[in-house]
A tleap script that builds the chain and sets N, CA, C and O, in Angstrom:
source leaprc.protein.ff14SB
mol = sequence {
  NMET PRO GLU ARG CYS ALA GLU CYS GLY GLN
  LYS MET GLU ILE GLU PRO GLY PHE TYR TYR
  GLY THR GLY TYR VAL SER TYR GLY LEU SER
  ILE ALA LEU THR VAL PHE ASN LEU VAL TRP
  PHE LEU ILE PHE ILE GLY ILE ASP PHE ARG
  ASP ASN SER LEU PHE TRP PHE ILE GLY VAL
  ASP VAL VAL ILE VAL LEU LEU LEU GLN PRO
  TRP ILE MET ARG TYR SER ARG VAL VAL TYR
  LEU SER MET PHE VAL LYS TYR GLY SER TYR
  ASP LYS ASN ASP ASP GLN HIE ILE PRO SER
  VAL ASP ALA PRO GLN GLN GLU ILE HIE THR
  CSER
}
set mol.1.N position { -16.340 -17.521 -8.649 }
set mol.1.CA position { -16.600 -16.053 -7.361 }
set mol.1.C position { -17.717 -16.927 -6.647 }
set mol.1.O position { -18.355 -17.970 -6.794 }
set mol.2.N position { -17.492 -15.414 -5.432 }
set mol.2.CA position { -17.799 -16.332 -4.056 }
set mol.2.C position { -19.172 -16.196 -4.023 }
set mol.2.O position { -19.859 -15.679 -4.904 }
set mol.3.N position { -19.836 -17.031 -2.202 }
set mol.3.CA position { -20.896 -16.996 -2.272 }
set mol.3.C position { -22.119 -15.434 -2.032 }
set mol.3.O position { -23.182 -15.056 -2.523 }
set mol.4.N position { -21.227 -14.995 -1.080 }
set mol.4.CA position { -20.633 -13.470 -0.373 }
set mol.4.C position { -20.569 -12.520 -0.914 }
set mol.4.O position { -19.705 -12.769 -1.755 }
set mol.5.N position { -20.942 -11.308 -1.097 }
set mol.5.CA position { -20.189 -9.810 -1.082 }
set mol.5.C position { -19.335 -9.890 -0.167 }
set mol.5.O position { -19.607 -10.914 0.459 }
set mol.6.N position { -18.132 -9.215 0.433 }
set mol.6.CA position { -17.198 -9.528 1.340 }
set mol.6.C position { -17.804 -7.748 2.442 }
set mol.6.O position { -17.427 -7.169 3.461 }
set mol.7.N position { -18.943 -7.553 1.332 }
set mol.7.CA position { -18.557 -5.534 1.690 }
set mol.7.C position { -19.647 -5.748 2.590 }
set mol.7.O position { -19.499 -5.973 3.791 }
set mol.8.N position { -20.825 -5.670 1.951 }
set mol.8.CA position { -22.256 -6.566 1.774 }
set mol.8.C position { -22.790 -7.478 2.807 }
set mol.8.O position { -23.562 -7.291 3.747 }
set mol.9.N position { -22.264 -8.349 2.439 }
set mol.9.CA position { -23.158 -10.247 2.776 }
set mol.9.C position { -24.659 -9.950 1.607 }
set mol.9.O position { -25.849 -10.233 1.742 }
set mol.10.N position { -24.213 -9.550 0.957 }
set mol.10.CA position { -25.033 -10.119 -0.649 }
set mol.10.C position { -24.964 -11.060 -1.012 }
set mol.10.O position { -23.882 -11.535 -1.358 }
set mol.11.N position { -25.849 -11.571 -1.066 }
set mol.11.CA position { -25.737 -13.059 -2.193 }
set mol.11.C position { -25.913 -12.792 -3.223 }
set mol.11.O position { -26.892 -12.131 -3.570 }
set mol.12.N position { -24.991 -13.240 -4.046 }
set mol.12.CA position { -24.215 -13.591 -5.466 }
set mol.12.C position { -25.546 -14.550 -6.078 }
set mol.12.O position { -26.579 -14.086 -6.560 }
set mol.13.N position { -25.408 -15.143 -6.012 }
set mol.13.CA position { -26.344 -16.609 -6.473 }
set mol.13.C position { -28.075 -16.087 -6.238 }
set mol.13.O position { -28.896 -16.782 -5.641 }
set mol.14.N position { -28.341 -14.895 -6.773 }
set mol.14.CA position { -30.005 -14.474 -5.939 }
set mol.14.C position { -30.791 -16.041 -6.390 }
set mol.14.O position { -31.122 -16.645 -5.370 }
set mol.15.N position { -31.081 -16.664 -7.460 }
set mol.15.CA position { -31.370 -17.450 -8.038 }
set mol.15.C position { -30.751 -18.133 -8.792 }
set mol.15.O position { -29.683 -17.602 -9.098 }
set mol.16.N position { -30.992 -19.485 -9.438 }
set mol.16.CA position { -31.082 -20.314 -10.385 }
set mol.16.C position { -30.428 -19.896 -11.977 }
set mol.16.O position { -30.655 -20.697 -12.885 }
set mol.17.N position { -29.697 -18.754 -12.258 }
set mol.17.CA position { -29.728 -18.652 -13.951 }
set mol.17.C position { -30.073 -17.574 -14.118 }
set mol.17.O position { -30.241 -16.903 -15.137 }
set mol.18.N position { -30.269 -17.250 -12.379 }
set mol.18.CA position { -30.274 -15.758 -12.733 }
set mol.18.C position { -29.274 -14.648 -13.539 }
set mol.18.O position { -29.724 -13.525 -13.763 }
set mol.19.N position { -27.695 -15.061 -14.030 }
set mol.19.CA position { -27.074 -14.241 -14.568 }
set mol.19.C position { -26.749 -15.166 -15.608 }
set mol.19.O position { -25.624 -15.535 -15.944 }
set mol.20.N position { -28.235 -15.615 -16.243 }
set mol.20.CA position { -28.428 -15.484 -17.396 }
set mol.20.C position { -28.407 -14.402 -18.685 }
set mol.20.O position { -28.031 -14.432 -19.857 }
set mol.21.N position { -29.262 -13.071 -17.443 }
set mol.21.CA position { -29.715 -11.811 -18.887 }
set mol.21.C position { -28.324 -11.261 -18.252 }
set mol.21.O position { -28.548 -10.156 -17.758 }
set mol.22.N position { -27.148 -11.593 -18.113 }
set mol.22.CA position { -26.349 -10.868 -18.376 }
set mol.22.C position { -25.553 -11.165 -19.696 }
set mol.22.O position { -24.676 -10.331 -19.923 }
set mol.23.N position { -25.634 -11.840 -20.309 }
set mol.23.CA position { -25.531 -12.337 -21.676 }
set mol.23.C position { -26.050 -10.845 -22.936 }
set mol.23.O position { -25.315 -10.557 -23.880 }
set mol.24.N position { -27.313 -10.138 -22.681 }
set mol.24.CA position { -27.865 -9.300 -23.230 }
set mol.24.C position { -27.255 -8.163 -22.824 }
set mol.24.O position { -27.002 -7.449 -23.794 }
set mol.25.N position { -26.821 -7.573 -21.506 }
set mol.25.CA position { -26.262 -6.309 -21.378 }
set mol.25.C position { -24.435 -7.115 -22.061 }
set mol.25.O position { -23.977 -6.868 -23.177 }
set mol.26.N position { -23.852 -7.904 -21.156 }
set mol.26.CA position { -22.603 -8.051 -21.868 }
set mol.26.C position { -22.093 -7.576 -24.174 }
set mol.26.O position { -21.340 -6.827 -24.796 }
set mol.27.N position { -23.261 -8.757 -24.502 }
set mol.27.CA position { -23.939 -7.867 -26.160 }
set mol.27.C position { -23.936 -6.834 -26.930 }
set mol.27.O position { -23.721 -6.566 -28.113 }
set mol.28.N position { -24.506 -5.825 -25.051 }
set mol.28.CA position { -25.090 -4.115 -25.392 }
set mol.28.C position { -23.034 -3.362 -25.461 }
set mol.28.O position { -22.562 -2.463 -26.157 }
set mol.29.N position { -22.427 -4.195 -24.493 }
set mol.29.CA position { -21.750 -2.773 -24.081 }
set mol.29.C position { -20.516 -3.861 -24.928 }
set mol.29.O position { -19.410 -3.321 -24.925 }
set mol.30.N position { -20.523 -4.967 -25.481 }
set mol.30.CA position { -20.194 -4.764 -26.857 }
set mol.30.C position { -19.864 -3.770 -27.473 }
set mol.30.O position { -18.874 -3.041 -27.418 }
set mol.31.N position { -21.195 -3.788 -28.363 }
set mol.31.CA position { -21.838 -2.425 -29.368 }
set mol.31.C position { -21.523 -1.751 -29.225 }
set mol.31.O position { -21.179 -0.995 -30.134 }
set mol.32.N position { -21.326 -1.362 -27.443 }
set mol.32.CA position { -20.974 -0.250 -27.788 }
set mol.32.C position { -19.553 0.159 -28.274 }
set mol.32.O position { -19.053 0.893 -29.126 }
set mol.33.N position { -19.090 -0.854 -27.107 }
set mol.33.CA position { -17.549 -0.410 -27.635 }
set mol.33.C position { -16.617 -0.399 -29.510 }
set mol.33.O position { -15.677 0.081 -30.144 }
set mol.34.N position { -17.707 -1.259 -29.580 }
set mol.34.CA position { -17.677 -1.383 -31.533 }
set mol.34.C position { -17.838 -0.546 -32.256 }
set mol.34.O position { -17.319 -0.403 -33.363 }
set mol.35.N position { -19.126 0.606 -31.331 }
set mol.35.CA position { -19.292 1.997 -32.218 }
set mol.35.C position { -19.087 2.654 -31.603 }
set mol.35.O position { -20.056 3.338 -31.275 }
set mol.36.N position { -17.734 3.009 -30.943 }
set mol.36.CA position { -16.245 3.628 -30.197 }
set mol.36.C position { -15.188 3.942 -30.984 }
set mol.36.O position { -14.478 4.928 -31.180 }
set mol.37.N position { -15.311 2.473 -31.510 }
set mol.37.CA position { -13.825 1.920 -32.210 }
set mol.37.C position { -13.903 2.742 -33.345 }
set mol.37.O position { -13.279 3.743 -33.695 }
set mol.38.N position { -14.978 1.970 -33.924 }
set mol.38.CA position { -15.975 2.694 -35.043 }
set mol.38.C position { -15.551 4.545 -35.715 }
set mol.38.O position { -14.970 5.062 -36.670 }
set mol.39.N position { -16.428 5.029 -34.251 }
set mol.39.CA position { -15.975 6.564 -33.744 }
set mol.39.C position { -14.264 7.092 -34.245 }
set mol.39.O position { -13.878 8.077 -34.875 }
set mol.40.N position { -13.480 5.847 -33.586 }
set mol.40.CA position { -12.229 7.213 -33.284 }
set mol.40.C position { -11.363 6.445 -34.768 }
set mol.40.O position { -10.219 6.701 -35.145 }
set mol.41.N position { -12.053 5.759 -35.203 }
set mol.41.CA position { -11.042 4.600 -36.626 }
set mol.41.C position { -11.126 5.576 -37.526 }
set mol.41.O position { -10.264 5.961 -38.316 }
set mol.42.N position { -12.769 6.149 -37.279 }
set mol.42.CA position { -13.057 7.230 -38.731 }
set mol.42.C position { -12.371 8.572 -38.162 }
set mol.42.O position { -12.267 9.548 -38.905 }
set mol.43.N position { -12.074 8.595 -37.316 }
set mol.43.CA position { -11.706 10.128 -36.608 }
set mol.43.C position { -10.236 9.997 -37.104 }
set mol.43.O position { -9.987 10.758 -38.040 }
set mol.44.N position { -9.285 9.272 -36.728 }
set mol.44.CA position { -8.143 8.741 -37.343 }
set mol.44.C position { -7.474 8.126 -38.680 }
set mol.44.O position { -6.684 8.210 -39.621 }
set mol.45.N position { -8.131 7.671 -38.202 }
set mol.45.CA position { -8.084 6.658 -40.175 }
set mol.45.C position { -9.167 7.134 -41.459 }
set mol.45.O position { -9.014 7.816 -42.472 }
set mol.46.N position { -10.063 6.568 -40.992 }
set mol.46.CA position { -10.923 6.983 -42.188 }
set mol.46.C position { -11.730 5.627 -42.748 }
set mol.46.O position { -11.261 4.596 -42.265 }
set mol.47.N position { -12.273 5.526 -43.194 }
set mol.47.CA position { -13.515 3.972 -43.412 }
set mol.47.C position { -13.248 4.753 -45.732 }
set mol.47.O position { -13.239 5.924 -46.113 }
set mol.48.N position { -13.123 3.678 -46.440 }
set mol.48.CA position { -12.619 3.946 -47.831 }
set mol.48.C position { -12.753 2.612 -48.424 }
set mol.48.O position { -11.930 1.702 -48.522 }
set mol.49.N position { -13.836 2.690 -48.753 }
set mol.49.CA position { -14.463 1.202 -49.863 }
set mol.49.C position { -13.595 0.941 -50.539 }
set mol.49.O position { -13.374 -0.269 -50.601 }
set mol.50.N position { -12.372 2.144 -51.643 }
set mol.50.CA position { -12.199 1.408 -52.120 }
set mol.50.C position { -10.706 1.160 -52.302 }
set mol.50.O position { -10.095 0.925 -53.345 }
set mol.51.N position { -10.140 1.293 -50.725 }
set mol.51.CA position { -9.228 0.564 -49.941 }
set mol.51.C position { -9.666 -0.886 -49.212 }
set mol.51.O position { -10.682 -1.581 -49.197 }
set mol.52.N position { -8.301 -0.951 -48.604 }
set mol.52.CA position { -9.030 -2.268 -47.051 }
set mol.52.C position { -9.254 -1.821 -45.895 }
set mol.52.O position { -9.247 -2.509 -44.875 }
set mol.53.N position { -9.567 -0.109 -45.978 }
set mol.53.CA position { -9.856 0.251 -44.978 }
set mol.53.C position { -10.901 -0.328 -43.828 }
set mol.53.O position { -10.768 -0.300 -42.605 }
set mol.54.N position { -11.774 -0.757 -44.472 }
set mol.54.CA position { -12.559 -1.568 -43.751 }
set mol.54.C position { -12.747 -2.029 -42.792 }
set mol.54.O position { -13.364 -1.990 -41.728 }
set mol.55.N position { -11.417 -2.966 -43.947 }
set mol.55.CA position { -11.243 -5.130 -43.252 }
set mol.55.C position { -10.068 -4.447 -42.139 }
set mol.55.O position { -9.759 -5.043 -41.107 }
set mol.56.N position { -9.501 -3.163 -42.510 }
set mol.56.CA position { -8.415 -2.879 -41.550 }
set mol.56.C position { -9.307 -2.813 -39.464 }
set mol.56.O position { -8.751 -3.200 -38.436 }
set mol.57.N position { -10.796 -2.166 -39.603 }
set mol.57.CA position { -11.478 -1.636 -38.955 }
set mol.57.C position { -11.543 -2.815 -38.075 }
set mol.57.O position { -11.073 -2.988 -36.951 }
set mol.58.N position { -12.575 -3.972 -39.222 }
set mol.58.CA position { -13.156 -5.510 -38.804 }
set mol.58.C position { -12.129 -5.686 -38.018 }
set mol.58.O position { -12.393 -5.680 -36.815 }
set mol.59.N position { -10.638 -5.896 -38.432 }
set mol.59.CA position { -9.578 -7.008 -38.088 }
set mol.59.C position { -9.455 -6.076 -36.329 }
set mol.59.O position { -9.818 -6.622 -35.287 }
set mol.60.N position { -9.095 -5.182 -36.367 }
set mol.60.CA position { -8.501 -3.905 -34.968 }
set mol.60.C position { -9.932 -4.477 -34.450 }
set mol.60.O position { -9.807 -5.108 -33.401 }
set mol.61.N position { -11.138 -4.410 -34.897 }
set mol.61.CA position { -12.370 -3.865 -33.898 }
set mol.61.C position { -12.358 -5.726 -33.020 }
set mol.61.O position { -12.885 -5.765 -31.908 }
set mol.62.N position { -11.908 -6.753 -33.456 }
set mol.62.CA position { -12.507 -7.584 -33.086 }
set mol.62.C position { -11.313 -8.171 -32.302 }
set mol.62.O position { -11.511 -9.061 -31.474 }
set mol.63.N position { -9.649 -7.521 -32.635 }
set mol.63.CA position { -9.400 -8.129 -31.473 }
set mol.63.C position { -9.387 -7.156 -30.513 }
set mol.63.O position { -8.359 -7.326 -29.857 }
set mol.64.N position { -10.081 -6.109 -30.047 }
set mol.64.CA position { -9.887 -5.184 -28.815 }
set mol.64.C position { -11.168 -5.641 -28.382 }
set mol.64.O position { -11.310 -5.322 -27.202 }
set mol.65.N position { -12.395 -6.394 -28.930 }
set mol.65.CA position { -13.476 -6.763 -28.074 }
set mol.65.C position { -12.851 -8.053 -27.489 }
set mol.65.O position { -13.191 -8.237 -26.320 }
set mol.66.N position { -12.213 -8.777 -27.886 }
set mol.66.CA position { -11.995 -9.683 -27.986 }
set mol.66.C position { -10.740 -9.528 -26.880 }
set mol.66.O position { -11.169 -9.908 -25.790 }
set mol.67.N position { -9.821 -9.249 -26.815 }
set mol.67.CA position { -9.079 -8.803 -25.210 }
set mol.67.C position { -10.369 -8.146 -23.848 }
set mol.67.O position { -10.840 -8.842 -22.949 }
set mol.68.N position { -10.567 -7.170 -24.015 }
set mol.68.CA position { -11.415 -6.612 -23.101 }
set mol.68.C position { -12.700 -7.754 -22.921 }
set mol.68.O position { -13.668 -7.458 -22.221 }
set mol.69.N position { -12.614 -9.037 -23.596 }
set mol.69.CA position { -14.193 -9.462 -23.994 }
set mol.69.C position { -13.753 -9.956 -21.844 }
set mol.69.O position { -14.849 -10.047 -21.289 }
set mol.70.N position { -13.132 -10.099 -21.290 }
set mol.70.CA position { -13.189 -10.573 -19.500 }
set mol.70.C position { -14.220 -9.317 -18.768 }
set mol.70.O position { -15.178 -9.141 -18.015 }
set mol.71.N position { -13.227 -8.646 -19.613 }
set mol.71.CA position { -14.015 -7.730 -18.202 }
set mol.71.C position { -15.383 -7.255 -18.858 }
set mol.71.O position { -16.325 -6.824 -18.195 }
set mol.72.N position { -15.378 -7.355 -19.917 }
set mol.72.CA position { -16.611 -6.386 -20.200 }
set mol.72.C position { -17.612 -7.550 -19.326 }
set mol.72.O position { -18.160 -7.316 -18.249 }
set mol.73.N position { -17.684 -8.869 -20.111 }
set mol.73.CA position { -18.100 -9.846 -18.613 }
set mol.73.C position { -18.486 -9.897 -17.822 }
set mol.73.O position { -19.669 -10.201 -17.672 }
set mol.74.N position { -17.470 -9.550 -16.643 }
set mol.74.CA position { -17.468 -8.686 -15.358 }
set mol.74.C position { -18.428 -7.547 -14.772 }
set mol.74.O position { -19.042 -7.413 -13.714 }
set mol.75.N position { -18.238 -6.563 -16.279 }
set mol.75.CA position { -18.985 -5.458 -15.438 }
set mol.75.C position { -20.554 -5.229 -16.189 }
set mol.75.O position { -21.299 -4.249 -16.207 }
set mol.76.N position { -20.656 -6.364 -16.684 }
set mol.76.CA position { -21.667 -6.769 -17.031 }
set mol.76.C position { -23.150 -7.586 -16.765 }
set mol.76.O position { -24.306 -7.691 -17.175 }
set mol.77.N position { -21.637 -8.350 -15.185 }
set mol.77.CA position { -22.141 -9.067 -13.595 }
set mol.77.C position { -23.025 -7.843 -13.265 }
set mol.77.O position { -24.202 -7.868 -12.905 }
set mol.78.N position { -21.948 -6.380 -13.527 }
set mol.78.CA position { -22.094 -5.763 -12.224 }
set mol.78.C position { -23.574 -4.769 -12.087 }
set mol.78.O position { -24.272 -4.153 -11.282 }
set mol.79.N position { -23.417 -5.195 -13.715 }
set mol.79.CA position { -24.808 -3.928 -14.626 }
set mol.79.C position { -25.690 -4.244 -13.898 }
set mol.79.O position { -26.321 -3.765 -12.955 }
set mol.80.N position { -25.633 -5.482 -14.695 }
set mol.80.CA position { -26.821 -6.422 -14.119 }
set mol.80.C position { -27.232 -6.414 -13.071 }
set mol.80.O position { -28.393 -6.038 -12.909 }
set mol.81.N position { -26.332 -6.882 -11.806 }
set mol.81.CA position { -26.831 -6.856 -10.556 }
set mol.81.C position { -27.045 -5.685 -9.605 }
set mol.81.O position { -27.593 -5.916 -8.527 }
set mol.82.N position { -26.704 -4.592 -9.876 }
set mol.82.CA position { -27.500 -3.263 -10.054 }
set mol.82.C position { -28.249 -3.374 -10.268 }
set mol.82.O position { -28.813 -3.107 -9.207 }
set mol.83.N position { -29.706 -3.844 -11.573 }
set mol.83.CA position { -30.467 -3.844 -11.189 }
set mol.83.C position { -31.548 -3.776 -11.081 }
set mol.83.O position { -32.578 -3.117 -11.218 }
set mol.84.N position { -30.625 -5.522 -10.491 }
set mol.84.CA position { -32.438 -5.948 -9.236 }
set mol.84.C position { -31.887 -6.234 -7.967 }
set mol.84.O position { -32.418 -7.134 -7.317 }
set mol.85.N position { -30.924 -5.635 -7.501 }
set mol.85.CA position { -30.063 -5.252 -5.802 }
set mol.85.C position { -30.191 -4.578 -6.078 }
set mol.85.O position { -29.690 -4.481 -7.198 }
set mol.86.N position { -30.921 -3.279 -5.606 }
set mol.86.CA position { -31.142 -1.738 -4.668 }
set mol.86.C position { -30.307 -2.086 -2.911 }
set mol.86.O position { -30.424 -2.733 -1.870 }
set mol.87.N position { -29.491 -1.120 -3.613 }
set mol.87.CA position { -28.830 -0.834 -2.447 }
set mol.87.C position { -29.016 0.829 -1.641 }
set mol.87.O position { -29.183 1.976 -2.057 }
set mol.88.N position { -28.857 0.074 -0.077 }
set mol.88.CA position { -29.586 1.843 0.258 }
set mol.88.C position { -28.104 2.335 1.114 }
set mol.88.O position { -26.990 1.968 0.740 }
set mol.89.N position { -28.312 3.125 2.181 }
set mol.89.CA position { -26.534 3.932 2.535 }
set mol.89.C position { -26.420 2.855 4.138 }
set mol.89.O position { -27.197 2.611 5.061 }
set mol.90.N position { -24.871 2.414 3.750 }
set mol.90.CA position { -24.448 1.005 4.545 }
set mol.90.C position { -23.211 2.334 5.292 }
set mol.90.O position { -22.469 3.229 4.887 }
set mol.91.N position { -23.540 1.841 6.298 }
set mol.91.CA position { -22.357 2.040 7.071 }
set mol.91.C position { -21.708 0.558 7.454 }
set mol.91.O position { -22.333 -0.502 7.492 }
set mol.92.N position { -20.417 0.736 7.704 }
set mol.92.CA position { -19.398 -0.303 7.282 }
set mol.92.C position { -19.184 -0.549 8.897 }
set mol.92.O position { -18.726 -1.662 9.155 }
set mol.93.N position { -19.370 0.077 9.723 }
set mol.93.CA position { -19.032 0.271 11.376 }
set mol.93.C position { -20.511 -0.071 11.726 }
set mol.93.O position { -20.764 0.174 12.906 }
set mol.94.N position { -21.543 -0.567 11.017 }
set mol.94.CA position { -22.610 -1.002 12.161 }
set mol.94.C position { -22.854 -2.078 12.418 }
set mol.94.O position { -22.723 -2.907 11.517 }
set mol.95.N position { -23.316 -2.524 13.764 }
set mol.95.CA position { -23.691 -4.017 13.611 }
set mol.95.C position { -24.831 -4.686 13.097 }
set mol.95.O position { -24.890 -5.882 13.385 }
set mol.96.N position { -25.666 -4.263 12.474 }
set mol.96.CA position { -26.277 -4.442 12.482 }
set mol.96.C position { -26.676 -5.288 10.669 }
set mol.96.O position { -27.666 -5.911 10.286 }
set mol.97.N position { -25.253 -4.868 9.894 }
set mol.97.CA position { -25.445 -5.257 8.947 }
set mol.97.C position { -24.819 -6.886 8.370 }
set mol.97.O position { -23.840 -7.322 8.976 }
set mol.98.N position { -25.419 -7.754 7.188 }
set mol.98.CA position { -24.871 -9.116 7.519 }
set mol.98.C position { -23.131 -9.435 6.973 }
set mol.98.O position { -22.564 -9.151 5.918 }
set mol.99.N position { -22.456 -10.429 8.727 }
set mol.99.CA position { -21.148 -10.758 7.863 }
set mol.99.C position { -20.874 -11.191 6.951 }
set mol.99.O position { -21.727 -11.648 6.190 }
set mol.100.N position { -19.219 -11.220 6.603 }
set mol.100.CA position { -19.209 -11.111 5.623 }
set mol.100.C position { -18.479 -12.625 5.666 }
set mol.100.O position { -17.665 -12.762 6.578 }
set mol.101.N position { -18.785 -14.328 4.348 }
set mol.101.CA position { -18.496 -15.049 4.490 }
set mol.101.C position { -17.100 -15.571 5.441 }
set mol.101.O position { -16.808 -16.673 5.907 }
set mol.102.N position { -16.608 -14.618 5.469 }
set mol.102.CA position { -14.975 -14.805 6.066 }
set mol.102.C position { -15.093 -14.101 7.499 }
set mol.102.O position { -14.064 -14.227 8.163 }
set mol.103.N position { -15.863 -13.569 7.962 }
set mol.103.CA position { -15.726 -13.522 9.463 }
set mol.103.C position { -15.888 -14.865 9.978 }
set mol.103.O position { -16.415 -15.889 9.544 }
set mol.104.N position { -15.030 -14.421 11.456 }
set mol.104.CA position { -14.341 -15.797 11.707 }
set mol.104.C position { -16.073 -16.606 13.172 }
set mol.104.O position { -16.911 -16.190 13.972 }
set mol.105.N position { -15.612 -17.739 12.627 }
set mol.105.CA position { -16.938 -17.992 13.432 }
set mol.105.C position { -16.358 -18.425 15.007 }
set mol.105.O position { -15.174 -18.675 15.229 }
set mol.106.N position { -17.398 -18.456 15.997 }
set mol.106.CA position { -17.751 -18.527 17.403 }
set mol.106.C position { -17.210 -20.207 17.018 }
set mol.106.O position { -17.564 -20.873 16.045 }
set mol.107.N position { -16.173 -20.646 18.214 }
set mol.107.CA position { -16.157 -22.325 18.322 }
set mol.107.C position { -17.154 -22.556 19.484 }
set mol.107.O position { -17.197 -22.046 20.603 }
set mol.108.N position { -17.684 -23.178 19.079 }
set mol.108.CA position { -18.324 -24.097 20.611 }
set mol.108.C position { -17.735 -25.348 21.505 }
set mol.108.O position { -17.638 -26.440 20.945 }
set mol.109.N position { -17.530 -25.280 22.218 }
set mol.109.CA position { -16.248 -26.397 23.599 }
set mol.109.C position { -17.744 -26.958 24.147 }
set mol.109.O position { -18.722 -26.254 24.399 }
set mol.110.N position { -17.669 -28.037 24.229 }
set mol.110.CA position { -18.323 -29.062 25.302 }
set mol.110.C position { -17.139 -29.658 25.474 }
set mol.110.O position { -16.055 -29.858 24.926 }
set mol.111.N position { -18.158 -30.002 27.069 }
set mol.111.CA position { -17.688 -30.990 28.206 }
set mol.111.C position { -17.416 -32.016 28.435 }
set mol.111.O position { -17.090 -32.328 29.580 }
savepdb mol mol.pdb
quit
């Protein structure tokens, strides 16, 4: 993860352990995805306790949630960061913004 945002220069690691709270956001997104999977599974296939459709739902849901977990974790960081960092209007051409880490540094020549 970069030290600062390439667009606005926002420091990504605000304080040590700041992103531990993203686990709760990731859990909430995973539960929301599970509910979404349940709804489409009920609509298209249906769940009945007399056959194995409940176990098929659980298997399909686990596979989908595990495959999407890297994206869920990234979006949970974005959601968590946006809850604590307020962004105002930003003009990319403005000279007052904080430069990104990749900005070229001036060389100092001594003689």
